[in-house]
N, C-alpha and C positions, 0 to 999 in steps of 0.2 A: 488543474494541470494533471499530467500523468505521472505515474510512478516511474522512477528511473529504471533503465534496463539492468544496470549493475548498481550495487551498493556503493555509495560515495566513498566510504572509508576502506573497505576490504576488497571490493571489486567482485564480490560473489554475485552471480546472476540471480535476480529476485523478481523481475517483472512477470515472469510466467506464473508465479505463485499468488499474485495479488487478486486475481479473479476468484480463486477458491477461498482465499482469506476473507474477501468481502462477502461471499455467499454464506460462509460459516457464521460470521458476525451478524449478518442480517437474519439468520435462522435462530439466533438466540444464544449462541455459544460465546463465552467471554473471549475477548481478544487474546488474553494470555493462553487459554486453552487452544485457540485456533492457531496461534504461532507455534505452540508446542507440537500440535498435530502435524503441521507442515515442516517440522524439524528446522525451524529458524531459531538458532541458538545464540548467535552473536548479537550483542547489544546494539551495534551500529545498524545491522539489518532490521532488527526489531523496531528501532527508532524510525527507520525509513517507512515502515508500514504504519506505525502508530501516529506519525506526524503528517501523514498524507491527507490533504484536503482536496476535494474536487471543486475547482473554481471554473470549470468549463461553462456551467449554466450562468454564472455571474458574468463572465467575459462575453458570452453571446448576446447579452442584453444591450451592449453598447453599439452605437452606430459605427459601421465600417466606412472607410473613405473610399 
């Protein structure tokens, strides 16, 4: 699924930062350093990024009605 547009707890817009977070982590930067570079300081927003799983490939395997 996709990252929420706003943080569930505090309401800060976070979706626009997810692409750059993903690119930094894939390039070898630790998730902590990537979140610090993007200036995501609140624990609720950090949890939204760290808890994100992409289930789109899994969902697409199932037959549609």
